[in-house]
N, C-alpha and C positions, 0 to 999 in steps of 0.2 A: 539224488532227490531226498533221501532220508536225512542227510546232514542239513541240506537246505531248508527242509520243513522245520527241523528243530530250531535253526537260527531264526526263521521267520516267526515261529510261534513265540519264542522268547522276546522278539522285538514287539509283538502285539501286546504282551503282558506289560512291558515297559511303557509302551504307548498309552495303555489304559491308565496306568498310574499318573501319567502327565495330564491326560484330558480330564481326569477326575479332580486334578488340582486346579482346574478352570483355566488352563492355558489354551489359547486358540490353536486349533489343528493346523491352520495355515502357518502360524509362527513356529510350531514344532517341526513341520515339514521343511520350512525354510532353513532353520538352524541345522537340522539333520542333513539337508542337501549340501549346506556349506561344508560340513565335515567330510561328507562323501566326496565332494568335488575337490577338496584339498588333497585327499588321499589319492584320487585318480590323477590329478595334475602332477603330483609328486612322482607317481609311478611313470607317467608319460615322459617327464623331463629326464628321468634316469634310464629310460628304455626306448630311446629312438626319437623322442620329440613328437611334434604335432603330425608328422607324417604317418604315425601309427593310427590316426583316426580319419584318414582320407575316406570319403564315401561319395557315392552317387545316388544312394537310396534315401534322399531327403524326405520324400513322402512317407516312406515306411517309418523312418525315425520320428517324423512329425506326428503321425498317428499314435505311435507308441508313447510319445510324450503326453498326449491328451489323455490316454487311458491310464498312463503311469501316474498322472495327477489325480484322476477321479478315483482310482482304486483305494489308495490310502486315505484320501480325504473323506470318502463316504464311510469307510470301515472304522476309522478312528472316531469320527463323529458319532457313530452308532454305539461305540464302547462307553460313551459317557453314562449311558443308562442300561445298556444291554449287558448281561453277564458274558464273560469271555467265552465260556464253553458254548452257550447258545448261539452267539454270533458266529463262532467257528463252524458249528454244525450247519447253519444256514449257508455259510460261505462255501460249504462243500458241494453245492450244486455245480461248481466249476469243473470238476473232473468229468462229470457226465456231459456237460455242454461241450467241453473240449474233445471228448471221445466222439461225440456225434458230429461235430464240425470237422473232424479230421477226415471224414469221408469225402465231402465235396471239395475241401481245400487241398488236402495232401493225397487224395486218392487212396487212403488206407482202407483196408477191408475190415468192416465191423459186421459180424454175423448176427444171427437171431439171438444167440445167447448173450452177446454184449448188449444188444438193444434191450433185451429183457432186463439185464442188470441196470442199464441206464434208467429204465422206467421205474424199477424198484427204488433206485437211489432218489429219484424225484419224489416218490411217495414218502421216503424218509424225511426229506426236507420239509414237505408239507405237514408231516406229523409235528415237527418242531415248531413250525410257524403257526399252527392251529388256525387256519383261515376261517373255519366255521365257528370259532369260539366267541367271536365278537371282540376279542382282545388283541387282534392283529395290530402291531405297532409300526409306526413310521420307521423306526430304527431297523426293523426287519427288512423293509424294502430298501433301506440304505445298504444293508449288507448284500442284498441281492444285486444291487447296482454295482457294488464293489466287486462282487464275484464275477459278474459278466465283464467288467473292465479288466479284471485279472486274466480272464480267458483271452481277451484280445491282446493283452501284453504278451502272454506266453506264445500264442499262435503267431503273432507278428514277429516275435523274437525267433521262433523256429524258422519262419520264412526268411528273415534277414540273415540267419545263421548259415545259409547256403553260400553267401558271398561276404559276410562281415564277420569280424572276429568278436569273441565274447566281450573284450574290452571296449571295442567301438560301440557295440549295442548298448552297453551299460553307460558309457560316457555320455552319449547324446541324450539319453533319457534323463540322466542326472543333471546335465547342463540345462536342459529345457525346463524340467520341473523346478529346479532351484531358482532359475531366473524368474519364473512366473510367481512362485510363492514368495520369493524375496521381495518382489515389487509389491505384491498384495499385502505383505506383512506390515508395511508402513501404516496401514489403516487399522491394524488390530494389535500392534506391538504393546507389550507390557513388560516391566522389569522381571527378570528371572534370576533366582539365586544360583550360585556357582554349582551347588550339588545337583540342581535340576539340569543345568547345562551338561554336567557329566552323564546324566541319564540319557539325554538326547545324543550325546557322543556315543554311548553304548548302543543306542538304536541305530546310529549310522553304521557302526562296525557290523552289527548283526544283519542289517538290511543289505549291505554291500556283499558280505560273505554269502548270505542266503541267495541273493540274486545271481551271483557267480555260479553257485552250485546248480540252481534251477535252470539257468540258461544252458549250462554245459549238459545237463540231463536231457533237455529238449533238443539239443543239437545232435545227440548221438543215439537217442532212443525213439521208438514209435510212441506217439501221443497216447494211444490206447493201452500201451504196455506200462509206461512209467507213471501215469497219473494215479493208478490205484495206490501207489506208495505214499501219496499225499495223506492218506487216511491216518497215518501216524500222528498227524496234527491234532486229531481228535483226542488222543491220549494226552498230548502235551497241554491242550487247552483245558481239559478237565483237571489235570494235575496242577498246573500253574494257577488256574482259577481258584482252586481250593487252598493251595499253600499261600498265595499272595493276597487274595481278596476274600477268602473264607466263603466262596461261592460254591454251593453244592447243587448240581443240576436237578431240576424237577423230573418227575417220572416220565412225562412225555418227551423230554429231551433225551433221557436214556433210551427210550424206545426208538427215537429217531436215530440215535447213534448206532444202535444195534442193527437197524434196517440198512443204514448207509454203509456201515462197516461190512455187513454180510454181503451186500451187493458188490462192494469193492474187492473183497477177498475172492468172490466168485469170478470176477474178471481176471484176477491173477491165476486162479485155478484153470480157467479155460485157456488162458494164454500158454501156461506151462504144458497143458495137455496137447494143444495144437503144435507146439514146438517139438514135443516128443514124436 
């Protein structure tokens, strides 16, 4: 989870560079998907052929493709104007949603301490969004939509992981999202310099490596246990936002970070205490 979060945070920073250069998010996702699909097909040919992606879970993969398209599309669209750290903090509603949904979906036990931490975490997200300030931005709702889509991706991946390999889960989502964005990109395509193609290639490698790490984490660990480690993404978002974009979070963002981080660390503390 720690390694995967670092890769995904780095990919977000590269993606923000590209959307601020006025490239269409659909075009970026299409090119990134082509790189990823090439890597996956190469691995498939050298490790057993197309038999390695046999599946009967077409509905599960289909749902994952839909949410796998919505999550990056909404998130990268928001990054055009929203600072990286602020977008990431709002996105961190996802660990609380996943922990809550793990109860009805996977029958995991979430006690009153975890529920309390979930509530506090939502408060932290609201502090960042400032719903009573009159300045609530459309981009903030885009990030929320991306966060909920990400929850669906991870939970469906955990469900599929009981019968499907990590490679199969990643392959079908990559194939589906690349096909859709590839067709849609014909309507928004614009020339792109070679150095920017290199940035998208870097996004592809980072996203593929990050997804592999995250899916593996969700296959072997309880949702309520491993999701708190996603909070390391807050550190990377603030650091990369400052170093790459000279963005320094406002006071209310730091307050939200503190509240969300504290609730996440409390979840870790309670889990360790329970294990002992």
